[in-house]
C-alpha positions, -999 to +999 in steps of 0.1 A: -366+080+074-330+086+084-309+054+088-299+064+123-336+063+133-339+026+127-335+005+160-322-024+140-297-002+122-285+012+155-281-023+170-260-035+140-239-003+140-230-008+177-221-045+171-200-036+141-182-008+160-173-032+188-160-058+162-138-031+146-124-024+181-114-060+185-099-061+150-080-029+158-063-046+187-051-077+169-015-082+160-023-100+128-019-082+094-005-047+087-022-020+107-024+001+076-046-025+059-069-027+089-072+011+091-079+013+054-108-012+058-121+007+088-122+040+068-140+023+038-166+007+061-170+040+081-177+059+048-202+033+037-220+031+071-221+068+080-225+087+047-245+062+027-274+039+034-267+002+022-279-028+000-282-063-007-261-082-033-281-110-045-264-138-025-297-148-008-323-132-030-332-120-065-343-090-085-374-082-106-370-054-130-386-040-162-403-011-180-439-001-178-453+015-210-486+025-226-500+011-258-478+034-279-447+022-259-443+055-241-430+052-206-455+054-178-439+072-148-453+069-113-469+035-118-472+014-087-456-020-091-463-046-064-445-080-062-463-106-041-446-139-030-473-165-034-464-188-005-461-161+022-482-133+009-453-109+015-456-078-007-430-053-019-439-021-037-420+002-060-428+032-083-416+036-118-393+065-126-395+089-155-383+063-180-409+038-168-382+017-151-389-003-119-363-024-099-374-045-070-344-060-051-340-081-020-367-106-029-365-140-014-365-168-041-399-181-049-429-178-072-442-142-076-470-122-091-465-086-103-494-061-104-490-027-120-515+002-114-516+037-129-543+063-133-562+059-166-550+024-172-564-011-164-546-029-137-521-054-151-512-087-133-484-111-143-485-144-124-462-174-119-429-156-121-402-179-108-374-160-091-342-179-083-314-171-059-289-145-072-309-138-103-324-109-121-357-114-141-369-088-165-407-084-168-418-056-191-455-045-188-476-028-214-507-012-199-541-010-215-562+022-214-591+018-191-602+021-155-582+008-125-611-014-115-605-034-147-577-059-148-556-078-173-542-110-159-515-130-176-512-164-158-487-181-181-451-180-168-427-158-187-398-176-205-368-182-182-344-164-205-314-150-187-306-116-202-299-095-171-267-112-157-235-125-172-225-152-148-222-188-159-244-207-135-269-235-130-298-232-107-312-264-091-348-259-080-366-274-050-385-298-073-352-311-088-336-314-054-365-336-042-368-356-074-332-364-084-318-395-066-286-389-047-268-413-024-276-407+012-297-376+003-264-357-001-273-327-022-237-318-028-236-348-052-257-325-075-225-305-082-217-333-107-246-322-130-230-288-136-208-284-168-172-280-160-175-297-126-157-331-121-158-353-090-123-353-075-106-387-072-096-377-037-125-376-012-120-366+024-130-394+048-159-392+073-135-388+102-126-353+089-156-346+067-187-354+087-210-339+060-194-361+034-194-332+010-187-339-027-151-328-034-149-315-069-126-298-093-141-269-114-127-260-148-094-276-138-090-255-107-077-269-073-107-281-052-098-257-024-105-227-046-143-230-043-167-211-020-197-225-003-225-204+012-258-210+030-281-181+030-253-158+020-230-168+049-198-187+042-198-225+048-161-229+038-134-243+062-107-217+062-079-238+075-083-272+059-082-271+021-114-251+018-138-280+023-176-275+028-183-277+066-221-284+064-240-299+036-276-288+043-303-314+048-322-321+016-355-312+034-341-277+042-330-266+008-352-243-012-328-238-041-291-242-051-271-221-075-237-233-088-217-205-105-185-216-123-174-184-142-179-147-146-188-143-109-204-112-095-179-090-076-192-103-043-175-136-051-143-123-067-122-143-042-132-176-057-114-193-086-134-225-086-172-226-082-195-207-059-222-230-044-251-210-029-278-226-009-311-210+001-329-226+029-367-230+032-388-207+052-422-211+067-452-200+046-489-192+052-497-229+049-485-255+073-464-281+054-441-309+065-426-342+056-415-375+073-391-401+058-372-432+066-348-454+046-331-487+055-304-508+038-290-540+052-269-571+044-297-596+036-294-590-001-256-589-002-234-615-017-203-628+002-168-618-009-152-651-020-117-639-010-125-627+026-160-640+035-160-675+021-127-689+032-130-726+041-123-734+078-136-700+090-170-690+104-195-710+125-200-738+099-165-737+085-177-722+052-167-686+058-180-657+078-206-648+051-215-612+042-202-587+067-227-570+090-243-539+074-273-519+085-279-483+075-308-462+086-317-426+077-347-407+088-360-373+095-388-348+093-396-312+085-423-288+095-430-252+085-459-227+088-470-193+099-467-177+133-486-147+121-500-148+086-482-126+061-458-115+089-440-142+108-430-177+097-410-206+111-394-237+096-374-266+111-361-299+100-341-328+115-322-357+100-304-387+116-282-414+101-272-446+118-247-467+100-232-500+111-208-515+085-188-547+091-158-560+071-139-592+068-101-589+065-072-611+061-038-604+078-006-619+089+002-627+125+032-647+139+026-685+136+032-707+166+068-716+157+078-679+152+063-670+186+087-694+204+117-683+184+118-714+161+129-703+126+145-737+118+122-741+088+139-711+072+175-721+081+186-724+045+166-695+029+166-670+058+193-678+083+193-654+114+225-642+131+231-630+166+238-592+166+257-595+199+284-615+181+309-605+154+321-571+144+304-537+145+298-538+108+279-571+111+307-593+097+317-624+117+283-629+133+273-664+145+241-680+133+215-686+161+213-721+175+195-735+205+201-770+219+218-779+187+190-768+165+201-741+140+181-709+134+163-711+168+164-684+195+165-698+230+137-687+253+162-669+276+170-644+248+134-635+240+125-600+253+099-599+280+083-570+263+080-590+231+064-618+250+038-595+265+030-580+231+025-615+216+000-623+243-021-594+232-020-605+195-044-633+183-029-664+168-033-677+133-068-691+125-064-701+089-032-722+089+004-721+102+018-704+071+042-675+075+020-650+057-018-643+054-027-668+081-054-648+099-090-639+090-112-617+111-136-588+110-154-562+129-180-535+127-175-497+122-202-473+132-210-438+120-239-417+134-249-382+125-276-358+138-284-326+120-311-300+123-321-265+111-343-238+126-353-207+106-375-177+116-386-150+091-402-117+101-418-094+076-415-063+098-429-039+073-428-030+036-394-014+043-379-039+069-374-077+066-354-100+088-346-137+091-323-158+113-313-195+108-293-219+130-279-252+117-263-279+138-245-311+128-228-337+151-212-370+142-195-399+159-172-423+140-160-455+156-135-474+134-120-502+154-088-521+146-088-557+134-070-572+164-092-554+190-088-521+208-058-532+228-037-549+201-047-526+173-038-535+137-054-524+104-087-505+107-119-525+100-134-495+080-102-485+063-079-455+069-071-451+106-084-470+137-100-441+155-129-426+174-138-392+160-164-368+172-173-336+154-196-307+159-205-282+132-226-251+137-237-221+116-258-191+123-270-166+097-288-133+103-301-111+076-318-077+078-328-057+048-339-021+048-356+000+021-348+037+027-365+049-004-376+035-038-341+042-051-320+033-021-319-001-004-296-019+021-287-053+035-268-063+066-257-099+070-240-115+100-227-151+100-208-174+123-195-209+113-177-233+136-162-267+131-148-289+159-131-323+154-117-346+181-101-376+165-082-400+188-067-434+184-091-462+192-071-471+224-066-435+236-080-443+271-056-472+277-020-474+291-009-504+271+027-491+267+031-490+304+015-524+308+038-542+284+069-526+298+075-496+275+078-467+300+077-430+297+052-427+268+017-430+283+016-397+302-020-400+314-037-380+286-055-391+254-028-378+231-003-403+244-026-432+255-026-467+240+000-489+224+030-478+203+031-488+167+049-521+163+061-528+127+078-561+120+095-564+086+101-595+065+112-608+041+086-633+053+061-632+081+059-594+083+031-579+105+022-550+126+001-541+157-009-509+175-013-478+153+018-470+132+031-436+123+018-419+091-020-419+099-024-384+113-040-395+146-047-379+170-062-350+151-078-320+167-093-292+146-110-260+157-122-237+129-142-205+136-153-179+111-170-146+117-185-127+087-201-093+084-215-082+050-229-047+042-243-042+007-260-012-008-279-005-040-289+028-055-308+037-086-300+070-103-319+075-135-307+047-159-279+038-135-280+011-109-250+011-085-242-016-060-215-014-034-206-029-001-180-047+021-174-083+032-153-085+064-142-119+076-123-130+106-111-166+107-094-186+134-079-221+128-064-242+156-050-275+145-031-303+161-019-334+142+013-350+130+020-381+110+044-395+136+028-415+164+024-398+198+025-432+215+059-441+199+066-462+168+091-491+167+102-508+135+120-541+135+141-548+104+157-577+087+191-561+089+194-564+127+197-602+125+214-604+091+250-610+080+265-590+052+281-621+039+249-641+035+222-630+010+187-632+023+198-635+059+179-619+088+142-617+098+123-588+112+105-613+135+138-624+150+148-588+156+114-583+173+119-612+197+153-599+207+137-565+214+161-547+191+144-521+168+161-506+139+141-474+141+120-455+167+101-423+163+076-404+185+057-372+182+059-348+211+034-319+210+049-287+224+021-264+211-010-263+189-007-250+154-027-217+153-038-193+126-059-163+133-063-140+103-084-113+087-089-133+056-108-106+037-118-070+040-133-066+006-149-033-006-169-038-038-185-016-063-206-027-093-221+001-115-246-010-141-255+015-169-287+012-189-291+034-220-320+044-243-350+066-238-377+041-230-363+005-231-327-005-229-308-015-261-276-019-241-267-029-206-232-023-194-218-039-162-186-029-146-172-046-114-145-034-090-133-054-061-105-048-036-092-074-012-072-062+018 
């Protein structure tokens, strides 16, 4: 059958041609590079039919011989996947060699039939993702109606591939305990993989993927794939966008060195996930887990402070309640032909925290710093010389080191009304204890459909969706701000991650096979300050900052320095909020494999188009005011001046504000990667030498 006669082939060819038209019109990258990639792909698509690299499948190969170890040509070799009943047939060549590619990972049986010989059956062959298993068969003289069955599994010795990798099976994935059922934690079991000390927070990493370093390489050098489609965030340090649900993973393979040419762009590890498909049997699962505070001990430094809580003995253990549940279901739509699988997982976390902080005590709020007159005298910046000399110490009604009410800024007074007072004591520092609850919810599901169209055509499609909502409130409430209850930044962050993978494989002849793979991955993050919907700057008298949008909503960062009684409210600069991220990746992969005598040649192309839109800056978009000791100090008096006194006067020493004029944007053809991988087998009947040569070009 000619490739052009396949409707699926024609459909993919039309889509690919339209994609190239869009790429041709882009202004990104040298035109010569794009034209070169088009020529390479055109040659592959028009002059040669195409195959599968083993990113989502495996290979069974071997030699069929008679009792004298003479090759048996023309023997029919049938591989049958035990769960689905899907069969794939090949015929041995003149040297007795058979190669069956494009096989979905699973447990197989191989039957070999040839005239004049008994039928031979080898059962319980476990085939992993991106693997090649050699099964040699020696036939026994007899009739075809007789059969020799070997039920024991062959030893799992890897002799056909040179990559350094660890395969984690479905049984191990289900049995090994991991926190939160996060299968990316299993990376830590692989030699050469070390958990990174820096882990990206939930607000930017909704899957909570395990950030690792591999063989000393930067963590952003790794590649993550689900069903052969990239799961890597192009624009943000190469993190993993979606960690698949544990219920959905059939197998994982972690490669750390000597990668196949398909993965030549990675310098760290290549983490490959294969998702489950439906089978001829209906199977499913239901689970639920809960953890709560009732077995927790109270922190003596923040949760058992005398004078706090309902009974004066402390707040007790902070609220905590974590629930995780889900289900999965798979089965046949049409036995041996069509299968469906789906899973869903939710997580609902509510985690409280008790914190201590500093707020202005009652005396400081009224401008009374008389208790610090000898150690920290404050001076009027409106007196003396421009260099600060000659200033007069503050005095009100004969009391030294006191600011009269008429000098206190109205804006400062309004801000102090938003801020809670001390509840531990009237000390200048660490005089407030409080708490709050941060919430984090996720919903994630997968849907997969497999269609065994014929012995020559196979297809599957999968869709994965993940959404998350993080609410991390500030200690002093949404209006007054302050430190985040859950650490990092007080924010509300919503994310949505999606991935779709389509895979179509075509066998044109026993010696020529092809695979088409199409993938789309998207990541969206909207992270805003916790008070983004408020106009607090306007309300306290700081005009021109709240412009009616969420980027500029809320209260400016107010930082009050010491040397005693330092505190802050609002959200200060340096936290990277707001943060808007839009990542989209398109991927088209076309792989071929051809057998010519003792030679197996694989070639193909991987074309990716990535778009990254990003908006964030460490300066506050609501403004940031710092009040320093120096404003109310005298150069002639050591230790003079107080940040709190400068705040009451409404005289900051520094102001910054982020003004967004555009969104950071990258749109790039990350890779146009033709690949060739000839494999040479020598010897008359069985190979004594296997030679692999890989060539990869990245445009």
